[in-house]
N, C-alpha and C positions, 0 to 999 in steps of 0.2 A: 415585444418588449422594448420599452424605450431606451434610448442611449443615455449615457451618463449626463448629469446635468452641467458638468464643466464645459462640455462642447456645445451645448444647446441653449445655454443661458439658464433655463429652468426646466426641470423634468416634470414639474407638476402644473405650473400655471403658464398660460399663453395669454397675450393681449387680446381682448375681445372688442371693447367700444368704450366711448367716453360719454357720460351723461351731463347734462347742464351746460354744455358749450353751444351757444347759438350764434354769437356774433362777437367781433372784437372792435377796435377803434376805427376800423376802415368802414366807409360808407358801403351800403348794400347795392346790389345791381338787380334791376327788374327786367324780366324778359316775358314776351307773349308767345305762346305756342299756338301756331296758326291751326294745326290739326287738331289739338286738343281743345282749342278755344279757351285757354286758361292762362292766367298770369302765374309766373314762377319767380321767386326771389332768391338771390344767391348772397350768401354772407361768408366772409373769410373767417376761419377759425384755426389760427396757428398755421400749420403747414399744409392745410387743405381747405376746401370750401364745401358748404352744404347748400342744396337746393331744396326749397320748400315750395309746396303749392299754396298760393294765397287763399284758395277757397276754403280749405280746412287747416291750413298752416301745419301740414305734416311734412315730415322730411321724406324726400323721394330719392335723393341721391347724395352720396359723399364721395368726393373725388379721391384719387389716389394721392398719397402724400408727396410733397416736394422736399428736398433737402433742407430747405430753410423756410422761415416764416414768410407768408405772403405780404408784400409791401404795397401792392395795388391790384385791383381787381376791375375787370371790364368784361363786356359781353356783347356780342351781336346775335343775329338770329341763328347762327350756325355753331359758333365756337364760344368758349369762355377763356379769357386771357388772364393770366396770373403772373405778376412780376415778383421775383425773389432774388436779392442781391443784384448782380449785374445781368441776370438772365431773364428771359420771359418764355413761358410755356403756353401753349394753346391746348385746350382740353376739347375733345369730342364726346357728346353724350354725357356731359358732366362728370366723366369718369377718367378716361385715358388721355394721356399726352400724345398729341399727334404732330405738333410742331414745337421746335425750340429755337428761339432767336438770341444770337450772340453778337455782340459788337459794342456794347456800352462799356465805358471805363469807370463808371461810377454807379452807385445803387440807383435803380430805377423806382421812381415814386408816382408817375403818372402814366396812364394808358387811356387811349381813345381810339376805338375801331371805326372805320368808315368805308363802306363798300368792300373792295378787295385789299385794302390797305389797313395798316395799323400804325398809329402814332404813339411813340413812347418818349418820356422825358426823364432824364436822370438828375441827380443832385448837382451835377457840374453844368447845368443848363443846356445840355446836348440834347437835341430833338432829332429823332431818326424815325423816318417813315419806311415801313417794311411792306414788301409784298407777301401777303399771307401765305399763299400756296408754295411759292418757291423759296421762301425764308431769306430772300436777298434784300439788301438795302436799297430803296428806291430814291431816297434823298435824306441828306443829313445836314442839319443846320445847328451852329453853335452860337450862343448868346453870351455876351459879357456878363459874368456873374456879379461884378462890381456895380453894374448899372441897374439891374433888376433880377429877380428870381422868379422862374416860371412856377406858378403855384396852382394853375388850372388850365385845362385845355377844353375848348368847346367848339363843336361843329354846328354852324347855324343851320344847315339844311338837313340836320339829323332829326329824328323824333325826339320828343320831349320826354326822355327817360333818364337823363343824367342827373345826379344830385351832388351838389357841393356848394361852396360859397358863392359860385357864379352859375346862373342857370338860364336857359332860353325860355322865354314866356311863351304862351300860346300866341301872342301877337307876332306878326312878321318883324324881323330885325330888331326886336326888343329883348334885352337881357336883364335879369336881376343879379345884382352884385351884393354880397354880404361882406362886411368888413370886420376887422378885429376889434374896431372901436364900438361895435354894435350898430353901425349905420347900414341901412339897406337902401341901395340906389337902383331905381328902374331906369334904364338908359337905352336910347335908340342908337345903335352903333352905325347905322347907315348915314344918319345926319348928325352923328356925334352930339345928341341932345339928350340932357337929363329930363326925364318926364316927372319923376316924383321921387321924394326921399322919406325913409321912415328911420325912427331911432328905437332900437331895442335896448331896454334898460338891464338886461340880464347878462351883459357881457358879450363876447365875440359871437357873431352869426356862425353857427357850425353847420347849417343845412338850410336849403330853400326848396320849396315846391309850390306848384301853382295847380289849382283845380282846372279841369279841362272839360267839365260836364255842364258848362253854361254859367256857373257862378264865378264872378271875379274876385276870387279869394286866393291869397298868398299865405303860405305857412312858413314860419321860421323856427329853427331850433337853436338851443342855447347850451352852454357847457353845465348848467345846473339842472337840466331836465325839463324846463318849461318850454311850451310851444305857443307861439303867438299867431293869431290869425288876423290877417290885414284885408281890408276892403279896398280894392284897387280903384273902384269908381268913386267912392266917397273919401278915399285917401286917409283912412283912419284905422286904428286898431279896433276890431269888432269883438274880439273874444280871446281869452287866455286860458290855456290848459296847463294848470299848475301841476307840477310834480308828475308829468307824464312818464318820466324816467327818473331813477334815483341817481344816475350819473349822466354825463354828457351825451347829447344826441349826436350820433355820428352820421346818420343818414335819414332822410325824410322824403317820401315820395307819394304823390296822389296817383292812383291808377287812371289809365287813359280812359276818359269819357265815363268814370265811375266816381261816386261820391265816398271813396275810401282813401284814408291816408295810411301810409305804411312806415313804421319804424320798428319792425319786428313785433310791435303792437299793432294790430289792425283796428283802425278807428272808423266808425261810420258817421257820416255827417248828415243826419236826417232829422235833427231836433231844431226847435225853433231857437233864433238867435245865432245860428251858425256853429254852435259848439258841437264837438264830436264826442260820441260815447264809445267805450272799449268794447270792441266786438270779439276778439280772440287775441291771444298773446302767448309767447314762449319766453320765459324768463329763467335765468340761472342765478348764481350768486355774483354780485358785483365786487366782492372781496373773497380771498381764499377761504375755503371751509376749515373749520377747526376741529370738527367731531362728526363722524358719520356712524350710523348704526342701523341695521335692518329692524323694521318696525314690527313685523309679525312673522309667523312661521312659514308663510308662503314664500318668503324671500323675494317678493315683487317689488315692495315699496322700501325706499331707503331714505331715512331721515338724515338731514344734513343741516348742521349749524355753522354759520359763516362769520367771518369778521365784519361783515356789513350789519350784523345784529339780527339777521332774520333767521328763521327756522323753516326749512323747505323739505318737501317730500318729492323724491324722483322715482319714477316707475321704469322698471326694466323692460316692460312690454311696449308701451307707446307713450309719447310725450304728452297726449291729452289727459292722462291720468296724473300728471304732475300737478302739484298744488303748493302754495305758499301759505304757511301758517302766520306770516306777518312778522312784524318787529316787536321785540319785548317792550313793554311800557308799564309804568305804574298806574296809569289812569287810562283805561281803554276807551272810555266815553270821550274824553278830551282829545285822545289821539284820533279818533274818527273825524272830529269836527275840524281840527287844525291841520290834520295830516302828519306824516311821519317826520318830515323835514322840520316842521315848526313845533313839534312836541317837546316841551321842556321836561316832561317826565320820562323820556325815552331811556331804555335801559341799555348798557353796554353789551358787547358781543357775548354769546354763549360760550362758555369754556367746555362744559361737559354736561351731559344730560342722560336720563334713563327713561325707558318706555316699557309699558306693559299693556297688552291688549285684552286681558282677562275681563276688565270692567269698563273698557273705554266707550261702550254705548251707554253707560249709565252715568259716568262722570269722568273727569280729567284722567288721562292715562300717561301723561308725560310730565316730568319734572326736570327743570334746568337750573344750572348755576351760571351767573354772570360775572364777567371779569371784574375783580375788585369789589364785588357787591355782596352784602351779607344776605340780602333778600333772594329767596329762590321762588321761581314762578312755575305754575302748572299750566299745561297746554292741552287743548282738546283736539285730537287728531280728526275726528269725524266732522266737527264744526269747522276746522281749519283756522283756528284762531288761538290767541292766548287765553288761558283758562280763567277760573273764577278766584283762585287763591294766590295770594302773595304771602309766602311762609317766611316769617322772620321771628327768631326767639325773643321772648320778652325780657330775658336776664340783662340785655344791654340797653334797655329802655330807648331804642332807636338812636343811640349815640353813635354818629358816624365818625367821630374823631378816634375811636378805638382802632380803626383800620383792620377790622376782621372781615372775612369773607368765606363764602361757601367754597369748599374744595372738592367735594365728591358727593354723589347721590346714588340711591338705588331704590327700587320699588319692589315690593314682595311679589311673588308669583301669583298671589290671589288678587292683586291690584288694589288692596284696601289701605296699605300703609306705605309711606315714603320715609327713608332714612337719610338724613342730611348730616354731613360731617363739615366741620368748620376749621379755620386755621387756628382758632383759639384752643383746640383740643377737645371741644364738645361734640357729642353725636346725639341728635335729637330725632324723635320719631313723631310723625304727623299722620293724621287720617286724611286720606285723599279726598273722600267725599265731603267731609265737613271743614277740613283745613285745621282742625283742632290739634293742639299739642298733646301727644300721648306718652310723654316720658322721655327720659334721657338715660344714657349708659354712663355707669360710674357714679360715685357718690358726688363728685364736683365736676371732674372732667374724665373723659375716657382715656386721653393721652396727655402727656406733659408738653407736647409740641403740636404743630399742625398735623391734622389727619390727612394722610395721602390716598387712602382707599377705604371703601366700606362696602360689604356684600351681605346679602341674606340668602340662607340656603333655600332649597326647593319647598321644604315643608314648614317654613317659618319657625324652625326650631332654634337655629343658631344664627348669630350675626357675627362676622369676622371684620376687624379693622386693623389697618397698619398706620403707623404714625412716624413722624420725624425723629421721635425718641428711640428708633430702632427696635420697637416692640410690636409684635403682632399678638392681638387679644381676641379670644373667642368668647362671646357673650351668649347667654340665653336670652332669646328675642322676647319672651313673654315677661319674665321676671326682671330682665335687665342685669342679672348677676354675672360676675366674672367667672368663667369656667376654666380658662387656660391662657397662659402667657407664653410667648415663644420669642426668644432673642434672635434678631437678624444681624448678620455680619456687617451691614452697612445700612444707611437710611434708605427707606423705600421711596420710589418715585410714583408708583401706582400699583394697583392690584386688579385681578380679574378672576371671577369664580365661574367655573363651568358647573352648573347646578345639577346636571344629571349624573356626572361622575363624581362630584364632590372634590374636584381638583382646583386648588387655588394657585394661580401664578402671581408671583410678586416681582416686579422689576425694581432693581436696586440702583443706587446712584453710582456703583462701581461697574455698571453696564453688564451685570449678570442677572439672570433669572432664576428664581428658586420656585419649586413646585411643592405645595404642602397638601397632604391628604387630610381632609377634614375629618375622616373617620378615626384614623389613627393619631392624628394631630402631630404628624412628624414630616420633616422634609424628606421627600422621596426622590427628587431630581434637582440637579444644579446644571444650568446651561450657561457657558461663557463663550464669547467670540465676538461680540459687538464692540466697536470701537467708538462709540459715541452714545449720547443720551438715548434711552429707549423711549420712543414716543408713544407707542400703542401697542396692544397685544390682542390677539383674537383666537379662540379655539375653533377646531373643526366641530361639525355637529356631533359626531361620536366621541369627542374628547380625546381622539388619538394624537392629533397634531396640535401644536402651539405655533402660531405664526406671529413673528415679532417684527417691528419696524423701528429704526434707530436713525440718528442724525448722521451716521456714516454712509447713508444712501442705500443700505442693504435691507432686503427683506428675507428673513430666514425662517425656515420651517423645521421645527424640532419634533421628532417622534418620541412620545412619552414612554411607550412600553420598552423601546430599546435605548432610550436615553441618549439619542445621537442626533446630529444634524443631517438631515436627509435632502435639503434643498436650500439654495441660497442664490440670489441674484441681486444686481445693482440697478438703480433707476437714476436718471439725470438729477432729479430733485428729491430730496428726502421725503418720505411718507410721513405725515403727521397723524394720520388715523387709518385704522383698518377695521374691517368687519366682514366676517365670513358668512355667507348665506346659510340659513337654517337648513336648506336643502342640500347644501354642499356643492352647488354647481358653479358659484362665482365667489371670488375674493374681491372686495371692494376696497379702494384705496383713494385718499386725497393727499395732495403733495404741497410742499412749500411753494408759495407764490403761484400756485395753479388754481384756476377757477373751476375746473372740472372734477367729476368723480368717475374714477376709472374702474372698469370691470376686467377681471382676469378670470378666464375659464379654467375650470378644474379638468385637467387632461386625464386624470385617473378614472373619471366617470365614462369616458369614451374609448379608452384604449388600455391595454396592458402596460403598466409602467413599473419598471424595476427600480426600487428605491434602495440605495445603499448608503451606508454612513459615509459622509465626506471626510477626507483626511484633514489633519489639523493645518496643513499648509495649503489648503484648497483656495484658490483665487477666483472669485465670481467674476462673471462677465456682465456687462451693461445691456439691459433691455430697454427699448424705447417705450414710452407710455402708449397705451392703445389709441389709435387714431392719429399718431404722430410718427409713424414708423417710416423711415426713408427706405429707398430701393435697396435691397440687399445685394451684396457682391456675388457674382455668379460663381466664381472660383470657390468662395466660402461654401456656397450651397452644395457644390459638387462634393467637397470634402465631407460636409455633414451627411450627405446622402450616403457616401461610401461608408462611413462610420456606422450610420444607422443600419445599413444593410448587413454589416458584420454582426451587429447584435441580434438582428432578426434571424440569422441563421442558427443561433444557439438553440440546441435541442437537449432537454434534460435526459441524463443517462437512465437506462432502464433500472439500474440499481445504484443508489447513491454510495453505498459502502457494502462490502462483502459480509461484514458482521451484522448487517441490519436485516430483519425479516421484511421482505417486500411483497405486497399483494399484487395481484394480476390486473386490478382495476378494470376487469371485465364487468358487464352488467350482472346484477344478482340473478336475473332470469336465465343466465347461461350455465350456472353451476348450483345455485342454491336449492333448486327443486329436483335435483337428480334422485334423491331417495323417495320422492313422492310421485314419480311419474306414473306408477300404476294406478294411484288414486286419481290423478289428473285425467288419465286416459279413461277411467271408468266413468268419471263425471261427464267427460266430453263425448262419450259414446253415444251415438243416436239410438233411440228406442227401436226403430226399425230401418232397414236399408232403404235408401231412396228409391223411388219408383219413377222410371222414365215414361213420360207421356207418350201415348200411341200416336205415331205420325199419321195425320189426316191426309187423305188422298187429295190431289189437286182438284179433281172433279168428284164430288160426293155421288156415289152410285144411287140410283133409283130403282124402284120395283115397277115393271111394266104393268099398265092398267089405266083405267079411265081417270082415276083419282091419283095424282102424282104423290108417291111416298118414298122417303129415304130409306135405303137398305140398311139394317142394323149390322154391326160387325159380329162376325162368327167366332166362336171360341174353338181354339184348336184342339184336336183329340189327343188322347193320352199317347198314342203311338207317335204322333207328330212331335210331342214334347220330348219323348225319349230320344227321337231322332236328332233333336237339336242339342242334346247334352254335349257338353265339351269334356273330353277326356283330359284329366290332369296328369301331365307326364312328369311332374316333380321339378325341383330346382336343383341344378348341378352345383355342388359345393365349389366356391371360388374364394381365394384368399384376398382380403382387402389390402389397401395400401398401408393401413395402420398396422395390420398383422405382419406384413412383410417387413416394415421398418422395425418392429420389435425383434423380428428374427435377425436382422442385420445388426441391431444393437448388441446382441449377445456376443458377436465377434469383435465389433470395434469399440464397444463400451461407451458409445455416444448416444445420448437419449434426447438431443436437442430437436431432432426432426419429429419423432413421434409426439413430443410435448407441444411442439408447434402446431401439428395437425389436430391435436385434440382441442386446442385453443379456438380453432376456426369452426369446429362442429358445434351443432346444436344439442340440447339435451337428449332428444330421441335418438339421434345418431351416435351419441356417445354410449348410451345404453346398448344399442345393437352392436357396437364394436366390442364392448366388454363382455356381452353374452357370447359372442363368437369365439372368445379365447377358450371356452370350455371344450374338453374332448367330445362332449355329447353333440356340440355344434360344429364339429370339424376341426377344433383346435388342439393344442398340445400343451403338456405340462410345462415344458421348457419355455414356451411363449408366455404362460402365466407367470412363470419365474421371472422372465425378462420384465413383465409389467411391474412386479413388485420392486425390481432393481431401479426401474424408472422413477418410482415414487421415492425411493431412497435418495436418488440423484437430485430430485427437486428439493428434498428436505436439506440436503447437504449444501446445495447452492443458496438456500434461504430465498429463493425467488418463486412467485406464483404460490404462496403458502396456502392461500384460500382454495386453490384449484386442487392442490395435492390432498387436502382433507376431503374435498368433495368426491374425487375420483376413488380414493381408497375406501371411503364409506360405501360407495356404490359397488365396488369390486368385492368387498366382504359381504354385502348383503346378497349378491348373486351367486357367489361361490364359496361360502363360508364351510359348508359340510364337506365339500371336495378337498378344500384346503387342509382341513383336519385330518383327512386320511392320507395325504401325501407328505412324507417327511421332508422332501426338498422344499416344498412350499411352506411348511411350518418353519423351517430354518430361515428362510428369507423373510417370512413374516415377523419373526422375533427381531431380525435386524432392523426392519423397518420401524417396529415398536420402540427400539432403543433410540434411533434417530429422532423419532417423534417426540419421545419423552424428554430428550436433551434440548430439543429446540423450544418445547413448550415451558420447561422450567426456566430458560433464560427469558423468555418473554414475561412470564408470570413474575419473575423478580424485578424486571424493569417496571411493569405496571404497579406492583406494589410500592416500589420506591416513589413513583410519581403520585400515587394516591396519598401516600403518607406526607409527601412535600406539600401538596395542595391542602390537605387537612390542617397541616401546621400553619400555613400562610393564612388561612381563612379564620382560624381560631386564636392564633398567638398575637400579642400586642408587640409589634416590632418597635 
């Protein structure tokens, strides 16, 4: 059983991993593994770094997290160096910290390894050379910050693997320097002579790299994502790779002696004219996600809409299954020709969307709302692109000055219809296949103000909507007529329907959540406790939990049957969207100013978790986001382990209350077949006794003669058989342990020991013991009377109720006629009957009360 949530952060969820995080603004590092004969690339992601193999661009390692974000990254053939704040850590095997270098008085921003030493530069222009193994300072140099600022460090005799605004060329003593003005200078530093100059028109040079496979080509990166390819022999620009990235290029590297360029997009340069074509890539959102949702029932693919205007799908299995559905646009053909950056019909970011997989192989299965836009777009998941329809109501005649926009959407479970709610108060229905308008709810408008949420039930019978007019309305989906109106205590912010259970969750502007039962059309639960705007909600697959996230940085789990808060924890950045996996194994979240999608594993699927209602004054603790967890405090871990061990020692009592009837919990086979043992034995009795095979002699005897013949076995005579008969001497009567314990119980009136012994015996042994109580089998009447007193004691204690019934039934079956002839036994049997009737009447009364209550709840309209 798990410990309470207050000491562990969360009793239900634990951080698992982050998706969609591949690199940040720092340049990547390239390494070559001699044993594997393969290139690996390292990218910094927050407080850790990732290692990818270039061949398949698959992630092979994630380092342990550092206390702060990485500010600089470098690598040699053995170690990876990461600077954070004023410290530097060295990692072995891309995982564990093996060295830590302390001595800088300012934040470190440059690292350069060479041989057995490491050069580091901080913001105060202090340069320190470290001995890698001993962690000692070999040399320290300080430069006047007023004269110049160290922006790059280059080792001329190192391999050509560094990437920045300054880079060693394949030629000896020649470096390339990229300036903030966009100028690129190729300079011989031995003779202090400039060999050539280039001018980049896209702003500052953010990265430089040279081909080393025999082609005199230099590549330069820009802040707007373009790549320029320069011919160093002809001294001219030979090709431009427009929009290679949607944001600034932080690093650019050509593989050694290979025609491959790497910027976390792998480009291969094998086409005429020197251009590169995209070979493989890993991309995430360039701006924080606004809405996430699982796409299908497998829980593997997660749809994510970001502020960068793209809709992407992330796989929880492997990055190679990720795909981008592209950027929203009003003209798909023009966007393909001009590119996303130059598309004048580009749509703003998606605010919310709905998906349904029922007919996604036939037509579009996703519909999305765009920020401040009246037009809603359809998307096709299988094609991985924007869909065929741009849905816009005709009532406004495409008048953009009205400033109306789509606020909420939903797709029916069959995948045929889309329901779109507008800020004008209208709710329209469209056909997903044709895009035709199929009606609207209400005579003129569905609500007097903006519609904040709309949902359709599982059978396309009812549609429920909530609006800023503080009204919840239930409509008939087919006829569009209004069936029910429910007033809300405050304006709603959003709503969410769990189709299987028919529970509708409504988040209000007063930071409370109301649960409405669609069948009874009444509010059944009200949850309060959030201290900020509720951003998103999600149900568990069985509808038992409602998980909410708000701007107070809290993620709360509410238990609907008990109506209580069972789990709560805080995160550093408020969650803006939540989605629970249809399989229940992961909770997915996206956060303010965060580019990643974070997975939280459901601990209740792996271990026993005791969920208890949290008190009103409960103070949640902060949990770091997955993949960014700093090293935990050892003392705190010891305290947690001690607390958890105390909880693990808890054992449920054998009887919760002395007034409750308690069963034995023994398997049915131990007591249920006691009355039918004779039938079972008869069925299992063999038709004939088993025959032992005659033992063959070691040497088979033969008959003397010319022709060899084996001797046949001889049959023993009748006299021999009689001589082998065994005389049956009989069995001496002996009292069993159970019999002796019943005799002792007559004196001390304690029947715990004989009951405990019977619980350990099998059905056949129990029958043998009960048969032996009869005087015909060597027993006594007083011992049979003791057995009946044992049954009375079991009934009085109200424990092992099922065993008492079975033992008594077998006892009466075996000795009923003998009991009728003995007055002492008849008197004791009447006492047992009285106890049995009293206990059964109490049980029957409780059962009837519960049946009556359940019937009333099922039939009555509350």
